LUMBA-668879 format. One record per residue: residue in one letter; x, y, z of N, C-alpha, C, O in turn. Coordinates in steps of 0.02 Angstrom, whole numbers, plus 50000, padded with zeros to 5 digits. Each point is the difference from the previous one (the first is absolute). Example, Ala and Ser with C-alpha at 12.3 -4.5 7.8 and 13.67 -1.06 7.14 Angstrom:
BEGIN
A506604971650390499555005950000500455006050000500524999950033
S499305005449931500425005950003499615005550037500255005550008
This chain:
BEGIN
M545835409954215499844999250070499535005850021500135005849986
S499334992450047499535005150020500275003850062500424997650037
E499315008449972500215003850058499654997450063499464997249998
F500885003950057499704997950064499515005550023500165005949996
R499264992150028499505004750022500135001950074499745005050025
Y500664991150009500185001050071500744999550008500324996149965
K499965007650080500724999550011500175001950071499595002950037
Q501014995549982500295002250063500675003249981500394997349961
V499745008550070500645003449990500375000450064499735001950052
L500914996249944500455000350056500495005549990500394999849953
V499615005450092500405005949991500574999950049499894999650061
F500745000949914500584999950043500395006450002500025003749951
R500294997650105500425005750007500704998649971500374995750025
S499815007949923500674998849969500575003050042500584997949992
D499275006950051500515003150041500304995450055500515001650029
L499164992749984500264995550050500544995149972500384997150039
H499655002149898500514995849968500004992850032500514997350022
L498894999949979499944993250032500274994749954500005000749939
S500254993850092500234994349959499414996549967499435000950019
K500734995349931499434996449962499634995550048499394999449995
G500934997550051499674995650048499555003750049499454997650016
K500785008250005499575004250043499405002549961499454999950027
I500645002349911499455002249958499494994549994499405001250006
A500834992649981499564994249991499594998750064499414998649996
A500915001950060499654998950063499485005450013499434998550019
Q500765007849970499535005650010499434999749949499435001850016
A500714996049925499454999149949499524995050022499405000949988
G500824993550044499564994950027499575002950053499404998850000
H500895005050045499595003150053499455004649973499424999650020
A500785004749932499545004849970499454996549961499425002050005
A500754992949956499534996449959499484996450042499405000549988
V500844996050062499524996150043499575004750041499394999150003
S500895005950027499635004750043499485003749962499425000450022
A500765002549921499525003849959499464995249972499425001949994
S500774992149989499524995149974499494998450053499404999349986
E500835000050075499534998650058499515005850009499414998850014
E500825007349979499565005850006499464999849945499415001250013
A500804997149926499514999249947499514994350012499405000649989
R500854993950034499574994250014499465001950052499434998149992
K500765005750059499535001850051499505005549979499414999850016
H500855005049948499605006149987499735000649929499515003649988
H500804992849964499785000049931500044992949971500384998649953
P499234997050075500064992849980499894998749925500294995349972
K499295008849995499904998749929500635001849959500164996649951
W500175008750069500645001949967500514994650012500354997849954
W499704999950109500504995050021499904993549958500464997249971
K498915000650028499864993749964500165000549926500304995549970
A499495010050000500145001149927500755000149990500244997149951
W500125006050090500745000349995500324993250005500454998449961
I499314997650086500244992950009499894996149936500464996849973
V498925003550003499824996149940500385002249937500164996049956
E499975010450041500335002849943500774998649997500305000649946
G499994997650109500724998450000500425004150047500614999250000
Q499095005150039500355003750053500555004549972500584999450019
C499265005149935500455004549968500335004450055499655003250040
K501004997149961500395004550045500505003949960500314997449954
I499785008950063500485004349969500415003050054499735002050051
A500944998349940500455003050051500285006649970500305000249946
V499585005250092500245006649978500375003250057500064997250055
K500215008949931500435003350049499835007450007499755003249955
V500424999350106499975007150014500695001550031500384995450018
E499775011149989500655001950024500045001350075500555000750027
S498884999550006500025002150070499434997350042499494997849972
Q500575002450092499444998150044499425005149992499414998150003
K500755008149988499475005049990499564998449939499395000650004
E500904997449942499614998049941499554993950015499424999749980
L500884995450055499644993850018499415001650043499464997449989
L500615007050061499475001850042499455004049965499414999750018
E500795003949931499485003749959499594995149961499405000949992
L500914993749983499634994849965499534996450047499434998549982
E500805000150080499584997050049499385004150013499454997450004
K500645009350003499445004550009499504999749944499404999850012
Q500855000249927499574999649941499614993450000499405000049986
A500934994550028499664993750000499444999850054499454997449988
K500695005450069499495000650055499425004349976499424998050010
E500715007849959499485004449976499574996549949499395001149999
M500904994849959499624996349951499704993650024499724996249960
T500335002650103499774993850035500244993549964499624995249993
L501005004949984500314994249972500334996150056500215003050049
P499844990349944500364996150048500755001749993500255000749945
Y500094999850112500715001650003500314997650065499654998550048
S501025001149951500374998350058500695003149998500394998749954
L499755005450096500665003150006500434995450043499804998050055
I500805000449920500434995150033500565003750038500365004149972
T499694994450092500555002750043500414994250023499744995150026
D500915005549965500474994450015500144999550076499995005050036
R500134989149984500174998650073500745001550014500205000550058
G500205000349890500705001950009500454994250022500485001250037
L499384992949942500404994450022500604998549952500434995950017
T499595007449925500554998249953500345006449975500515002050028
E499225001249920500365005149963499865007350021500425004449989
I499014996950038499795006950014499755000850071499834995150032
P500145011149994499815001050070499274998250010499605000349954
P500224997750109499304998650017499575005949986500195005750014
G499224993049959499515005149986500075003649933499645004749986
T500834993049973500085002649933499454998249956499864994149992
V499785010849977499474998549952500324998249934500375003949971
T499484990150005500354997449939499585000449937500245001949947
C499114996350059499614999549938499255000550017499805000250058
L499805000049888499305000750005499674995349948500165000249940
G499384995850083499604995849953499345003449989499665001750049
I500154999249890499345002749982499644995149957500264997949949
G499125000350070499584995249966500124993050030500374999150047
P499304996249924499654999949935499395004549998499615000550048
A500325002649895499455004549984499955000549924500444997649964
P499035005650013499945001149926500645003849976500225004950030
S500044992849917500615002949971499975007549989500475003750016
E498954998649958499935007449987500045004050065500275005550001
K499474991950054500035003550064500745000250025500245005350021
V500104989149977500684999850024500455004549957500445003550025
D499434996449908500405004049954499965007450014500475003749985
K498984998550042499915007250016500535002350050500205005850001
I500024989450041500505001650053500684998249977500475003950011
T499644990549957500644997149986500225000049926500574998249984
G498975003849972500124999049927500615003549973500254997949948
K499995007450083500575003849974500684998050034500535002549983
L499424992950064500644998150034500424995449959499754996149960
L500905004450049500474995749963500034993150030499964999150061
L500114995949895500104993150022500604999350045500485003749992
L499504991750055500554998850046500584996949963500524998650030
């Protein structure tokens, strides 16, 4: 199997101890929102990612502080990203930052930020 040239990484806070269903919902928010950012601002990356099969990787960090640092790095590298804040209708208080979607973007660019993170 060949490597993907483009990827999207979804980064979750492990300190929240979210249910599997909540993680799935937040993953959907992050994937769609970050993908839309790529489609608007990096259409060549987005199209290549779509054609290639939409590679997504789920990883984790231990805190909101770590998540916000990754957001800062994505912004500095001008990568498409989306920070997800929950409305608080089910498991967690309103305004809780749950996850971050980075990409789709070239894999080597995304890996500079997320390559050492543990899988979810």
